[in-house]
N, C-alpha and C positions, 0 to 999 in steps of 0.2 A: 091600576095603581097610578099614583102621581108620577108624571114624567115631564122633564124639562129638557129640551134639546136646543143648544145654542149653535149658531152658525154665523158665517160672515167674516170671521177673522182672517188675518193674513199679514203679509209683509207690505209695509207702506213707508214711503219716505217722510222725513220730518216735514210738517206742514200739511200733510195729506189728510184724507178723510176715509172713514169706513162706516158702514151701517151694519150693526150686529142684530141678529134676530134670535128670539127665544120662543120656540113653539111648545105650547103646554098641552097636556092631556091628563085625563083621570080625575079632574075636579071641575067645578063650575067656575071657569076662568073669569068670567065677567063679574064675579062677586068678590074678587080678591085683589088687594094691592100686590104689586110686583116690585121687586128691587133688582138692581144690578150691583155686583161687587167685582172687584178685581184683586188678583194676587200676583205681585211682582216677585221675581227671583229673590229669595232671602228675606222677604218681607211678609208681614201678616196680611191676611185678606182684609180689604177695606171696602167700605161702602162707596159706590159711585153715585147712586141716586135711586129714586123710587117714583112710582106713579100709583095713584089711587085706582080703585076698581073701574070707575067710569072714565078715567083719564082726565078728569077736570083739574086735578092738582098734581104737581110734580115737585120734587125737592132734589137738590144736588149737593154733593160734597163741595166744599170751598175750592178744592184743587181742580174741580171740573167745571165750575160755574162759567158760563159763557162759551164753553167749548164742547158741550154735549147736550143732546136733547133726547129725552125718553118719551116714547109714544106707544100706543097700543091699538090693536085692531081686534075688538072682542068677537067679531064675526069669524076671524081667522085664528082665534086663541093664540095670538102672537103679540109679544112685546118687543119693542125695538130700542136700540141705543145707537143714536147717531153721534159719531165722534168726529170732531173737526179740529184743525190746527194741532194735529198730533205731534207729540214730542217724544224723544227717545225714552224719557222717564215714564211714558204711558205704556211702555212694553210690559205686558202682563197677560195672564189668562183671565178672561172675563167670564163671569158666571151670572146667571139669573137665579132668582130665589123666590120662594113663596112659603108663607107659613099657613099651613092648612090643618085644621083640627089640632092645633097646638104643636104640630110637628113641622120642623124646618126641612125643606126639600131644596136640593141643588141640582143643576144640570152638570154635565161633564166639563163644561167650559169650552171656550174658543180662544185660541192664541192670537194675540195682537202683537206684532213686532214692528217697531218704528226705527228705521235706520236714520243715522245723522248725515 
């Protein structure tokens, strides 16, 4: 079955960086676009950005433009989210997501906490 496992979160000071990973299995990873979302305490889950199946194109939420980069390694079935210039308001659980056969799948998320 489809499984997404995020990792790489942690506690970081304001201005710091983190690289999150999402390891996928159970589907033909190289054929599907992938997306990253985040959910802050008391807020709705929101899109961070996405990447096409080949990695040729990416898109980002306005709030994250210039501060994050999404990439993927199809040989490793892994998508990455590089976060830079982190701010306390970036504190959230970060999830990766795929739509496979019309079903939406989520990982369990990885916590990012940014201290001021």
